[in-house]
PyMOL CGO cylinders between C-alpha atoms (Angstrom):
from pymol import cmd
from pymol.cgo import CYLINDER

trace = [
    CYLINDER, -33.99, -42.07, -48.88, -35.39, -39.33, -46.71, 0.3, 1, 1, 1, 1, 1, 1,
    CYLINDER, -35.39, -39.33, -46.71, -38.13, -39.60, -44.09, 0.3, 1, 1, 1, 1, 1, 1,
    CYLINDER, -38.13, -39.60, -44.09, -39.33, -36.17, -42.97, 0.3, 1, 1, 1, 1, 1, 1,
    CYLINDER, -39.33, -36.17, -42.97, -39.75, -35.72, -39.21, 0.3, 1, 1, 1, 1, 1, 1,
    CYLINDER, -39.75, -35.72, -39.21, -43.60, -35.61, -39.25, 0.3, 1, 1, 1, 1, 1, 1,
    CYLINDER, -43.60, -35.61, -39.25, -43.72, -38.99, -41.01, 0.3, 1, 1, 1, 1, 1, 1,
    CYLINDER, -43.72, -38.99, -41.01, -41.05, -40.38, -38.72, 0.3, 1, 1, 1, 1, 1, 1,
    CYLINDER, -41.05, -40.38, -38.72, -43.27, -39.29, -35.80, 0.3, 1, 1, 1, 1, 1, 1,
    CYLINDER, -43.27, -39.29, -35.80, -46.14, -41.30, -37.32, 0.3, 1, 1, 1, 1, 1, 1,
    CYLINDER, -46.14, -41.30, -37.32, -43.93, -44.40, -37.45, 0.3, 1, 1, 1, 1, 1, 1,
    CYLINDER, -43.93, -44.40, -37.45, -42.89, -43.95, -33.83, 0.3, 1, 1, 1, 1, 1, 1,
    CYLINDER, -42.89, -43.95, -33.83, -46.52, -43.44, -32.75, 0.3, 1, 1, 1, 1, 1, 1,
    CYLINDER, -46.52, -43.44, -32.75, -47.69, -46.56, -34.57, 0.3, 1, 1, 1, 1, 1, 1,
    CYLINDER, -47.69, -46.56, -34.57, -44.90, -48.67, -33.07, 0.3, 1, 1, 1, 1, 1, 1,
    CYLINDER, -44.90, -48.67, -33.07, -45.67, -47.33, -29.58, 0.3, 1, 1, 1, 1, 1, 1,
    CYLINDER, -45.67, -47.33, -29.58, -49.41, -47.93, -29.91, 0.3, 1, 1, 1, 1, 1, 1,
    CYLINDER, -49.41, -47.93, -29.91, -49.03, -51.51, -31.14, 0.3, 1, 1, 1, 1, 1, 1,
    CYLINDER, -49.03, -51.51, -31.14, -46.32, -52.51, -28.64, 0.3, 1, 1, 1, 1, 1, 1,
    CYLINDER, -46.32, -52.51, -28.64, -45.55, -55.08, -27.40, 0.3, 1, 1, 1, 1, 1, 1,
    CYLINDER, -45.55, -55.08, -27.40, -46.44, -56.41, -30.87, 0.3, 1, 1, 1, 1, 1, 1,
    CYLINDER, -46.44, -56.41, -30.87, -44.72, -55.48, -34.10, 0.3, 1, 1, 1, 1, 1, 1,
    CYLINDER, -44.72, -55.48, -34.10, -46.57, -52.91, -36.18, 0.3, 1, 1, 1, 1, 1, 1,
    CYLINDER, -46.57, -52.91, -36.18, -46.43, -52.68, -39.96, 0.3, 1, 1, 1, 1, 1, 1,
    CYLINDER, -46.43, -52.68, -39.96, -47.42, -50.48, -42.87, 0.3, 1, 1, 1, 1, 1, 1,
    CYLINDER, -47.42, -50.48, -42.87, -46.20, -48.95, -46.10, 0.3, 1, 1, 1, 1, 1, 1,
    CYLINDER, -46.20, -48.95, -46.10, -44.22, -45.78, -46.73, 0.3, 1, 1, 1, 1, 1, 1,
    CYLINDER, -44.22, -45.78, -46.73, -44.97, -43.98, -49.99, 0.3, 1, 1, 1, 1, 1, 1,
    CYLINDER, -44.97, -43.98, -49.99, -41.94, -42.28, -51.58, 0.3, 1, 1, 1, 1, 1, 1,
    CYLINDER, -41.94, -42.28, -51.58, -41.62, -39.85, -54.48, 0.3, 1, 1, 1, 1, 1, 1,
    CYLINDER, -41.62, -39.85, -54.48, -38.11, -39.03, -55.72, 0.3, 1, 1, 1, 1, 1, 1,
    CYLINDER, -38.11, -39.03, -55.72, -36.58, -40.63, -52.63, 0.3, 1, 1, 1, 1, 1, 1,
    CYLINDER, -36.58, -40.63, -52.63, -38.65, -38.62, -50.11, 0.3, 1, 1, 1, 1, 1, 1,
    CYLINDER, -38.65, -38.62, -50.11, -41.42, -40.19, -48.03, 0.3, 1, 1, 1, 1, 1, 1,
    CYLINDER, -41.42, -40.19, -48.03, -44.66, -38.37, -48.75, 0.3, 1, 1, 1, 1, 1, 1,
    CYLINDER, -44.66, -38.37, -48.75, -46.90, -40.39, -46.46, 0.3, 1, 1, 1, 1, 1, 1,
    CYLINDER, -46.90, -40.39, -46.46, -47.27, -43.43, -44.28, 0.3, 1, 1, 1, 1, 1, 1,
    CYLINDER, -47.27, -43.43, -44.28, -50.18, -45.83, -44.66, 0.3, 1, 1, 1, 1, 1, 1,
    CYLINDER, -50.18, -45.83, -44.66, -50.81, -47.84, -41.51, 0.3, 1, 1, 1, 1, 1, 1,
    CYLINDER, -50.81, -47.84, -41.51, -51.34, -51.52, -41.90, 0.3, 1, 1, 1, 1, 1, 1,
    CYLINDER, -51.34, -51.52, -41.90, -52.40, -54.15, -39.42, 0.3, 1, 1, 1, 1, 1, 1,
    CYLINDER, -52.40, -54.15, -39.42, -50.23, -56.98, -38.17, 0.3, 1, 1, 1, 1, 1, 1,
    CYLINDER, -50.23, -56.98, -38.17, -52.55, -59.95, -38.73, 0.3, 1, 1, 1, 1, 1, 1,
    CYLINDER, -52.55, -59.95, -38.73, -50.33, -62.08, -36.49, 0.3, 1, 1, 1, 1, 1, 1,
    CYLINDER, -50.33, -62.08, -36.49, -50.51, -59.69, -33.51, 0.3, 1, 1, 1, 1, 1, 1,
    CYLINDER, -50.51, -59.69, -33.51, -47.06, -60.91, -32.50, 0.3, 1, 1, 1, 1, 1, 1,
    CYLINDER, -47.06, -60.91, -32.50, -44.01, -59.27, -30.90, 0.3, 1, 1, 1, 1, 1, 1,
    CYLINDER, -44.01, -59.27, -30.90, -41.71, -61.40, -33.12, 0.3, 1, 1, 1, 1, 1, 1,
    CYLINDER, -41.71, -61.40, -33.12, -43.34, -61.51, -36.57, 0.3, 1, 1, 1, 1, 1, 1,
    CYLINDER, -43.34, -61.51, -36.57, -45.72, -59.59, -38.75, 0.3, 1, 1, 1, 1, 1, 1,
    CYLINDER, -45.72, -59.59, -38.75, -48.06, -60.25, -41.62, 0.3, 1, 1, 1, 1, 1, 1,
    CYLINDER, -48.06, -60.25, -41.62, -49.04, -57.01, -43.31, 0.3, 1, 1, 1, 1, 1, 1,
    CYLINDER, -49.04, -57.01, -43.31, -52.73, -56.42, -43.91, 0.3, 1, 1, 1, 1, 1, 1,
    CYLINDER, -52.73, -56.42, -43.91, -53.39, -53.17, -45.78, 0.3, 1, 1, 1, 1, 1, 1,
    CYLINDER, -53.39, -53.17, -45.78, -55.87, -51.64, -48.21, 0.3, 1, 1, 1, 1, 1, 1,
    CYLINDER, -55.87, -51.64, -48.21, -54.99, -53.30, -51.56, 0.3, 1, 1, 1, 1, 1, 1,
    CYLINDER, -54.99, -53.30, -51.56, -55.27, -49.97, -53.40, 0.3, 1, 1, 1, 1, 1, 1,
    CYLINDER, -55.27, -49.97, -53.40, -51.94, -48.95, -51.82, 0.3, 1, 1, 1, 1, 1, 1,
    CYLINDER, -51.94, -48.95, -51.82, -50.06, -51.36, -54.10, 0.3, 1, 1, 1, 1, 1, 1,
    CYLINDER, -50.06, -51.36, -54.10, -51.35, -49.53, -57.20, 0.3, 1, 1, 1, 1, 1, 1,
    CYLINDER, -51.35, -49.53, -57.20, -49.55, -46.33, -56.16, 0.3, 1, 1, 1, 1, 1, 1,
    CYLINDER, -49.55, -46.33, -56.16, -46.49, -47.76, -57.92, 0.3, 1, 1, 1, 1, 1, 1,
    CYLINDER, -46.49, -47.76, -57.92, -48.40, -47.37, -61.20, 0.3, 1, 1, 1, 1, 1, 1,
    CYLINDER, -48.40, -47.37, -61.20, -48.57, -43.64, -60.44, 0.3, 1, 1, 1, 1, 1, 1,
    CYLINDER, -48.57, -43.64, -60.44, -44.79, -43.31, -60.10, 0.3, 1, 1, 1, 1, 1, 1,
    CYLINDER, -44.79, -43.31, -60.10, -44.43, -43.82, -56.35, 0.3, 1, 1, 1, 1, 1, 1,
    CYLINDER, -44.43, -43.82, -56.35, -41.92, -46.15, -54.72, 0.3, 1, 1, 1, 1, 1, 1,
    CYLINDER, -41.92, -46.15, -54.72, -43.25, -48.21, -51.83, 0.3, 1, 1, 1, 1, 1, 1,
    CYLINDER, -43.25, -48.21, -51.83, -41.31, -49.44, -48.82, 0.3, 1, 1, 1, 1, 1, 1,
    CYLINDER, -41.31, -49.44, -48.82, -42.58, -51.90, -46.25, 0.3, 1, 1, 1, 1, 1, 1,
    CYLINDER, -42.58, -51.90, -46.25, -42.23, -50.71, -42.67, 0.3, 1, 1, 1, 1, 1, 1,
    CYLINDER, -42.23, -50.71, -42.67, -42.34, -52.70, -39.46, 0.3, 1, 1, 1, 1, 1, 1,
    CYLINDER, -42.34, -52.70, -39.46, -41.16, -52.32, -35.90, 0.3, 1, 1, 1, 1, 1, 1,
    CYLINDER, -41.16, -52.32, -35.90, -38.97, -54.38, -33.61, 0.3, 1, 1, 1, 1, 1, 1,
    CYLINDER, -38.97, -54.38, -33.61, -40.37, -53.60, -30.14, 0.3, 1, 1, 1, 1, 1, 1,
    CYLINDER, -40.37, -53.60, -30.14, -37.39, -54.88, -28.14, 0.3, 1, 1, 1, 1, 1, 1,
    CYLINDER, -37.39, -54.88, -28.14, -34.52, -55.43, -30.55, 0.3, 1, 1, 1, 1, 1, 1,
    CYLINDER, -34.52, -55.43, -30.55, -32.38, -53.31, -32.81, 0.3, 1, 1, 1, 1, 1, 1,
    CYLINDER, -32.38, -53.31, -32.81, -33.78, -52.34, -36.23, 0.3, 1, 1, 1, 1, 1, 1,
    CYLINDER, -33.78, -52.34, -36.23, -31.72, -54.87, -38.13, 0.3, 1, 1, 1, 1, 1, 1,
    CYLINDER, -31.72, -54.87, -38.13, -33.36, -57.48, -40.40, 0.3, 1, 1, 1, 1, 1, 1,
    CYLINDER, -33.36, -57.48, -40.40, -33.88, -60.74, -38.56, 0.3, 1, 1, 1, 1, 1, 1,
    CYLINDER, -33.88, -60.74, -38.56, -33.54, -64.17, -40.11, 0.3, 1, 1, 1, 1, 1, 1,
    CYLINDER, -33.54, -64.17, -40.11, -37.35, -64.25, -40.28, 0.3, 1, 1, 1, 1, 1, 1,
    CYLINDER, -37.35, -64.25, -40.28, -37.38, -60.88, -42.10, 0.3, 1, 1, 1, 1, 1, 1,
    CYLINDER, -37.38, -60.88, -42.10, -34.95, -62.26, -44.69, 0.3, 1, 1, 1, 1, 1, 1,
    CYLINDER, -34.95, -62.26, -44.69, -36.85, -65.52, -45.13, 0.3, 1, 1, 1, 1, 1, 1,
    CYLINDER, -36.85, -65.52, -45.13, -40.19, -63.75, -45.58, 0.3, 1, 1, 1, 1, 1, 1,
    CYLINDER, -40.19, -63.75, -45.58, -39.00, -60.98, -47.94, 0.3, 1, 1, 1, 1, 1, 1,
    CYLINDER, -39.00, -60.98, -47.94, -40.65, -62.83, -50.83, 0.3, 1, 1, 1, 1, 1, 1,
    CYLINDER, -40.65, -62.83, -50.83, -41.84, -60.53, -53.61, 0.3, 1, 1, 1, 1, 1, 1,
    CYLINDER, -41.84, -60.53, -53.61, -40.24, -57.60, -51.77, 0.3, 1, 1, 1, 1, 1, 1,
    CYLINDER, -40.24, -57.60, -51.77, -36.79, -59.15, -51.97, 0.3, 1, 1, 1, 1, 1, 1,
    CYLINDER, -36.79, -59.15, -51.97, -34.25, -56.48, -52.93, 0.3, 1, 1, 1, 1, 1, 1,
    CYLINDER, -34.25, -56.48, -52.93, -36.66, -53.61, -52.33, 0.3, 1, 1, 1, 1, 1, 1,
    CYLINDER, -36.66, -53.61, -52.33, -36.63, -51.09, -49.46, 0.3, 1, 1, 1, 1, 1, 1,
    CYLINDER, -36.63, -51.09, -49.46, -37.70, -52.09, -45.96, 0.3, 1, 1, 1, 1, 1, 1,
    CYLINDER, -37.70, -52.09, -45.96, -37.68, -49.72, -43.02, 0.3, 1, 1, 1, 1, 1, 1,
    CYLINDER, -37.68, -49.72, -43.02, -37.45, -51.04, -39.48, 0.3, 1, 1, 1, 1, 1, 1,
    CYLINDER, -37.45, -51.04, -39.48, -37.95, -49.03, -36.31, 0.3, 1, 1, 1, 1, 1, 1,
    CYLINDER, -37.95, -49.03, -36.31, -36.39, -50.27, -33.06, 0.3, 1, 1, 1, 1, 1, 1,
    CYLINDER, -36.39, -50.27, -33.06, -38.84, -48.99, -30.46, 0.3, 1, 1, 1, 1, 1, 1,
    CYLINDER, -38.84, -48.99, -30.46, -36.74, -49.62, -27.36, 0.3, 1, 1, 1, 1, 1, 1,
    CYLINDER, -36.74, -49.62, -27.36, -33.68, -48.03, -29.02, 0.3, 1, 1, 1, 1, 1, 1,
    CYLINDER, -33.68, -48.03, -29.02, -35.63, -45.25, -30.80, 0.3, 1, 1, 1, 1, 1, 1,
    CYLINDER, -35.63, -45.25, -30.80, -33.76, -45.99, -34.02, 0.3, 1, 1, 1, 1, 1, 1,
    CYLINDER, -33.76, -45.99, -34.02, -35.08, -46.05, -37.62, 0.3, 1, 1, 1, 1, 1, 1,
    CYLINDER, -35.08, -46.05, -37.62, -33.02, -47.76, -40.32, 0.3, 1, 1, 1, 1, 1, 1,
    CYLINDER, -33.02, -47.76, -40.32, -33.57, -48.74, -43.96, 0.3, 1, 1, 1, 1, 1, 1,
    CYLINDER, -33.57, -48.74, -43.96, -32.51, -51.93, -45.74, 0.3, 1, 1, 1, 1, 1, 1,
    CYLINDER, -32.51, -51.93, -45.74, -32.66, -53.90, -48.96, 0.3, 1, 1, 1, 1, 1, 1,
    CYLINDER, -32.66, -53.90, -48.96, -33.41, -57.42, -47.82, 0.3, 1, 1, 1, 1, 1, 1,
    CYLINDER, -33.41, -57.42, -47.82, -32.96, -60.68, -49.70, 0.3, 1, 1, 1, 1, 1, 1,
    CYLINDER, -32.96, -60.68, -49.70, -32.83, -64.20, -48.32, 0.3, 1, 1, 1, 1, 1, 1,
    CYLINDER, -32.83, -64.20, -48.32, -29.01, -64.34, -48.42, 0.3, 1, 1, 1, 1, 1, 1,
    CYLINDER, -29.01, -64.34, -48.42, -28.07, -60.67, -48.51, 0.3, 1, 1, 1, 1, 1, 1,
    CYLINDER, -28.07, -60.67, -48.51, -28.83, -57.55, -46.50, 0.3, 1, 1, 1, 1, 1, 1,
    CYLINDER, -28.83, -57.55, -46.50, -27.72, -54.07, -47.51, 0.3, 1, 1, 1, 1, 1, 1,
    CYLINDER, -27.72, -54.07, -47.51, -28.26, -50.96, -45.41, 0.3, 1, 1, 1, 1, 1, 1,
    CYLINDER, -28.26, -50.96, -45.41, -29.67, -47.92, -47.21, 0.3, 1, 1, 1, 1, 1, 1,
    CYLINDER, -29.67, -47.92, -47.21, -28.65, -44.44, -46.08, 0.3, 1, 1, 1, 1, 1, 1,
    CYLINDER, -28.65, -44.44, -46.08, -31.63, -42.82, -44.40, 0.3, 1, 1, 1, 1, 1, 1,
    CYLINDER, -31.63, -42.82, -44.40, -31.97, -39.09, -43.81, 0.3, 1, 1, 1, 1, 1, 1,
    CYLINDER, -31.97, -39.09, -43.81, -34.54, -37.06, -41.89, 0.3, 1, 1, 1, 1, 1, 1,
    CYLINDER, -34.54, -37.06, -41.89, -35.52, -33.41, -41.93, 0.3, 1, 1, 1, 1, 1, 1,
]
cmd.load_cgo(trace, "trace")
């Protein structure tokens, strides 16, 4: 997966603006390259958890051949899936998640399931 620098800058800006709470949204990929970021809203307004609220039309982009990845930030901790992230993966289990560690300025990608976490190689340009 590749996240071009301008989109990575959008992720960093969103995480910074929503701190100390976690931010969340959806990255839209085509052929493994992020084409855009759609900001969501963390309905929980919490520094430890998120509940993604986003325009429902975003989910239909998959019907047009795009791959979607959920994004959220960890304001104070490393961008590694927490136990809560694993437990709440739900319908997104086994699909890409991107987490940005604001304090560490580190973006990482994962496939998350309740009992298994696999890091995905992430490139930037």
